[in-house]
C-alpha positions as CSV (number, residue, x, y, z in Angstrom):
1,M,-163.8,-26.6,-121.3
2,S,-166.2,-28.7,-119.2
3,K,-169.8,-27.4,-118.8
4,F,-170.0,-29.3,-115.5
5,A,-168.2,-29.9,-112.3
6,F,-168.8,-33.2,-110.6
7,E,-168.1,-33.5,-106.8
8,P,-168.6,-36.8,-105.0
9,L,-170.1,-36.2,-101.5
10,A,-169.2,-38.0,-98.3
11,I,-170.8,-41.1,-99.7
12,P,-169.0,-41.1,-103.1
13,A,-171.9,-42.7,-105.1
14,V,-173.9,-39.5,-104.4
15,I,-172.6,-36.7,-106.7
16,L,-173.1,-33.0,-106.6
17,V,-173.2,-31.5,-110.1
18,R,-172.5,-27.8,-110.8
19,P,-173.4,-26.7,-114.3
20,K,-171.5,-23.8,-115.7
21,K,-173.7,-20.7,-116.3
22,F,-173.0,-18.4,-119.2
23,G,-174.4,-15.0,-118.4
24,D,-174.8,-11.6,-120.0
25,A,-177.1,-8.6,-119.8
26,R,-180.1,-10.7,-120.9
27,G,-179.7,-13.3,-118.1
28,Y,-178.0,-16.7,-118.3
29,F,-177.8,-20.0,-120.1
30,M,-176.7,-23.3,-118.7
31,E,-176.8,-26.9,-119.9
32,T,-178.4,-29.1,-117.2
33,W,-177.9,-32.6,-118.7
34,S,-175.5,-34.1,-121.2
35,V,-175.3,-37.8,-121.6
36,E,-171.6,-37.6,-122.7
37,A,-170.5,-35.4,-119.9
38,F,-172.3,-37.4,-117.3
39,A,-171.1,-40.7,-118.6
40,A,-167.6,-39.5,-118.5
41,A,-168.2,-38.7,-114.8
42,G,-169.5,-42.3,-114.2
43,I,-173.2,-41.4,-114.3
44,D,-174.7,-43.6,-116.9
45,A,-178.4,-43.4,-116.0
46,V,-180.9,-43.4,-118.8
47,F,-183.6,-41.0,-117.6
48,V,-187.2,-41.9,-118.6
49,Q,-189.4,-39.5,-116.7
50,D,-189.2,-35.9,-115.3
51,N,-191.1,-34.8,-112.2
52,Q,-191.7,-31.5,-110.6
53,S,-193.0,-30.3,-107.2
54,L,-194.0,-27.0,-105.7
55,S,-193.8,-26.5,-101.9
56,A,-195.7,-23.4,-100.7
57,A,-193.9,-23.0,-97.4
58,R,-190.4,-23.2,-95.9
59,G,-190.0,-26.3,-93.8
60,V,-191.8,-28.7,-96.2
61,V,-190.1,-32.2,-95.9
62,R,-190.6,-34.6,-98.7
63,G,-189.2,-38.1,-98.1
64,L,-187.3,-40.2,-97.4
65,H,-188.4,-42.1,-100.4
66,F,-187.0,-44.9,-102.5
67,Q,-188.2,-47.3,-105.2
68,A,-187.1,-50.8,-104.8
69,P,-186.1,-53.5,-107.4
70,P,-187.2,-54.7,-109.8
71,V,-188.0,-51.0,-110.8
72,P,-185.5,-48.9,-108.8
73,Q,-185.1,-45.2,-109.5
74,A,-181.9,-43.1,-109.6
75,K,-182.7,-39.3,-109.5
76,L,-181.0,-36.1,-110.8
77,V,-182.5,-33.4,-108.6
78,R,-182.4,-29.6,-109.2
79,V,-184.3,-26.5,-107.9
80,L,-186.1,-24.3,-110.3
81,R,-187.1,-21.7,-107.7
82,G,-186.0,-21.3,-104.1
83,S,-183.7,-23.7,-102.3
84,I,-183.6,-27.1,-100.5
85,F,-181.6,-29.2,-98.1
86,D,-181.3,-32.4,-100.2
87,V,-180.5,-35.7,-98.5
88,A,-179.5,-39.2,-99.6
89,V,-179.4,-42.2,-97.2
90,D,-177.4,-45.3,-98.2
91,L,-179.6,-48.4,-98.1
92,R,-177.3,-50.8,-99.8
93,R,-176.7,-54.0,-97.8
94,S,-173.0,-54.6,-97.0
95,S,-172.1,-51.0,-98.0
96,P,-169.5,-49.4,-95.8
97,S,-171.8,-46.4,-95.5
98,Y,-175.1,-48.3,-94.9
99,G,-177.4,-46.2,-92.9
100,R,-175.4,-43.1,-93.3
101,W,-176.5,-39.9,-95.0
102,C,-175.0,-37.0,-97.0
103,A,-176.6,-33.8,-98.0
104,A,-176.1,-30.7,-100.1
105,T,-178.0,-27.4,-100.4
106,L,-179.4,-26.9,-103.9
107,T,-180.5,-23.5,-105.1
108,A,-182.2,-22.1,-108.2
109,E,-179.6,-19.3,-108.3
110,G,-176.6,-21.7,-108.2
111,G,-178.1,-24.4,-110.4
112,E,-176.6,-27.2,-108.4
113,Q,-178.0,-30.7,-109.0
114,L,-177.7,-33.9,-106.9
115,F,-177.4,-37.3,-108.4
116,V,-178.9,-39.9,-106.2
117,P,-178.2,-43.5,-107.4
118,H,-180.1,-46.7,-106.9
119,G,-180.0,-48.0,-103.4
120,F,-180.6,-44.7,-101.6
121,A,-183.5,-43.1,-99.9
122,H,-184.0,-39.5,-100.9
123,G,-185.7,-36.5,-99.3
124,F,-185.5,-32.8,-99.0
125,C,-186.6,-29.9,-96.9
126,T,-187.5,-26.5,-98.4
127,L,-185.5,-23.6,-97.2
128,E,-187.7,-20.9,-98.8
129,P,-191.5,-20.5,-99.5
130,G,-192.5,-21.2,-103.1
131,T,-189.8,-23.7,-103.8
132,E,-190.1,-25.6,-107.0
133,V,-188.0,-28.8,-107.5
134,A,-187.6,-30.8,-110.7
135,Y,-186.0,-34.2,-111.0
136,K,-185.3,-36.8,-113.6
137,V,-185.7,-40.5,-112.8
138,D,-184.3,-43.6,-114.7
139,G,-187.3,-45.9,-113.9
140,P,-191.0,-45.3,-114.3
141,Y,-193.2,-44.9,-111.2
142,A,-194.1,-48.3,-109.8
143,P,-196.4,-48.0,-106.7
144,E,-195.8,-51.6,-105.8
145,C,-192.0,-50.9,-105.4
146,E,-192.2,-47.6,-103.5
147,G,-191.1,-47.3,-99.9
148,G,-189.6,-45.0,-97.4
149,L,-188.1,-44.2,-94.1
150,A,-189.0,-41.7,-91.4
151,W,-187.3,-38.4,-92.1
152,N,-186.6,-37.8,-88.4
153,D,-185.5,-41.3,-87.4
154,P,-183.0,-41.0,-84.6
155,A,-181.0,-43.9,-85.9
156,L,-180.3,-41.8,-89.1
157,A,-179.6,-38.6,-87.1
158,I,-180.1,-36.3,-90.1
159,D,-179.2,-32.7,-89.3
160,W,-182.3,-31.2,-90.9
161,P,-182.7,-27.4,-91.0
162,V,-186.2,-27.6,-89.5
163,A,-187.4,-28.6,-86.0
164,P,-189.6,-31.6,-85.9
165,G,-192.6,-29.6,-84.7
166,E,-192.2,-27.1,-87.6
167,A,-191.8,-29.6,-90.5
168,Q,-194.7,-30.0,-92.8
169,L,-195.2,-33.6,-94.0
170,S,-197.7,-35.5,-96.1
171,G,-199.9,-38.0,-94.2
172,K,-198.0,-40.8,-95.9
173,D,-194.5,-39.4,-95.0
174,A,-195.6,-38.8,-91.4
175,V,-196.1,-42.6,-90.8
176,L,-193.0,-44.0,-92.5
177,P,-191.0,-46.6,-90.5
178,G,-187.5,-46.2,-89.0
179,L,-184.3,-47.9,-90.1
180,A,-184.5,-50.5,-87.3
181,G,-185.9,-53.7,-88.6
182,F,-185.6,-52.5,-92.2
183,D,-184.9,-55.4,-94.6
184,S,-183.2,-53.5,-97.4
185,P,-183.9,-54.7,-101.0
186,F,-180.7,-53.1,-102.2
187,S,-177.3,-54.7,-102.4
188,Y,-174.0,-52.9,-102.4
189,E,-172.5,-55.6,-104.6
190,A,-175.3,-55.3,-107.2
191,A,-174.8,-51.5,-107.3
192,R,-171.1,-51.7,-108.1
C-alpha cells in the first residue's frame, strides 16, 4: 500500500502530493518524504536544506520567487499550521506552458505538499492567520541567483484569493518586475 498519492497538476511537472495519514485516539502519523516513493513517481530531487516561514496574517503573499542556474532550486512545500494558496509559474523557455500558472490549496490538516521543479517561479498566499510553511529545497541559497516576478502581473493573470489592496508583501516582493521583457534563464529542453 502506497503511503503517498501523486497528482500532476495542469502543468504536469508540478505535482500535488498527498501523504496518507494513520490516525487513532492519540492523533496521527504520516510520512512526508521518502526517496524511494518520490523517485518512483519521477521526483528525484536531492534535498539539501529545509526552510520555514510564519505569516502572522491572512493575505500575506510571498513570491513569486525562483533561483536561476547555476544553482536552481526545486521545492517541496507543505503547511505546518493554517493553509495557503500555493502557485507555480512555468518559466522554461520553449515550454508549451511557458508563462502559465497552476495552483493548489495546501492545509496543515490535509497534509498536502506541492513539488515545484526547476524552471518555475513559486509563491503563496496565506488563507489563515498564523500560517506556518515548511519547504525542502534541492539547492543551497545563492543570493546572486535569486529572482522573481510580480505576484499580480496582469500577464500572468493569477487568480489570487486576496485583493491587491489587501495583500501584504515584503518591500522586495512589492517591486518585482512583470513577465514582459523577462529573459528566462531556464530551458524546457534542459529540464526534460
